N, C-alpha and C positions, 0 to 999 in steps of 0.2 A: 273124770266127771263130764258127762255129755250135756251140753245145754239143749240139744235137740229134744231129748226125752227125759231130762232130769235124772238120768241113770248114774250110778257111781260104781266104779269097778274097784276092787281091792286086791292087793297082792301081799301074801304073807311074806315078810322078809326073814330070811335065815342069816342072822348077823352073829358072827363069832366076835367075842370081845378081843379087840386088837388095839394097840396104841392107847390103852386106857379108856376106851369107849365102853361104858357099861350101862346098866340101867339107870335112867334118870327121868325127871319130870320137870315141868315148868321151864323148859328151855325155849328159845325162840328159833324160828326157821324162816328162811325165804327161798323160794324156788324161782329160777330163771333158766329157760330152755331145758336142758336135760341134767341140771345140777341143783341140789338143794343145800344151802349153808345152814349149819346148826351151831347155835352159840349158847354157851352157859348151861344153866339148869342146876339141879340139885340131886345129888345122890343120897337118899335117905338111909341107905344101908351103911354108908360110911360117914354119915352126918356131915356132909361137905357141900359147899356151894362152889360152883365151877365157872371158869372163864375160858374154857377150851373152845377151839373152833374146829369143826369137822365138815367135810364136803362129801355129800353123797352123790355118786355118779349113777344116774338111773339106767343108762344103757348098759353099763358093766355090772350093775348091782354091787357096787363096791363102795366102801366107806374109807375116806382118807383123812388123817389128822393134818390140819394145816399148822405149821410151826410158825408162829408169829411173835412169840415171846422172845425178845432179845434184850440183852443188857443195854441200858440207856434209853430204851424205847418207852413211849407212853403205853401203858398197859391198863386195859379196862379192869375194874374190880370184879371179882366173881359176883354173879348175880343170878337170880331166878325170878320167875313171874314178871318179866320185862317185855317191852315192846321192841320190835326189830323191823325196820322198813328197808 
């Protein structure tokens, strides 16, 4: 997005489902520098609400699953349609 002329450029992503990342909606995302963090969402095809974390690397056009679920750790409940700051 360019503030100079209010233009927006789009790039079609060719994402292959890996590490369990599939079609989902109502997830939250935050972008910083060249990375976007994706959290949660809902997979309506599987009727499942999610609490996974993925990191999209813009420069490499790659999506990486972030393994944060550990036994004994505080784990956020699966959620959708939530805020993310």
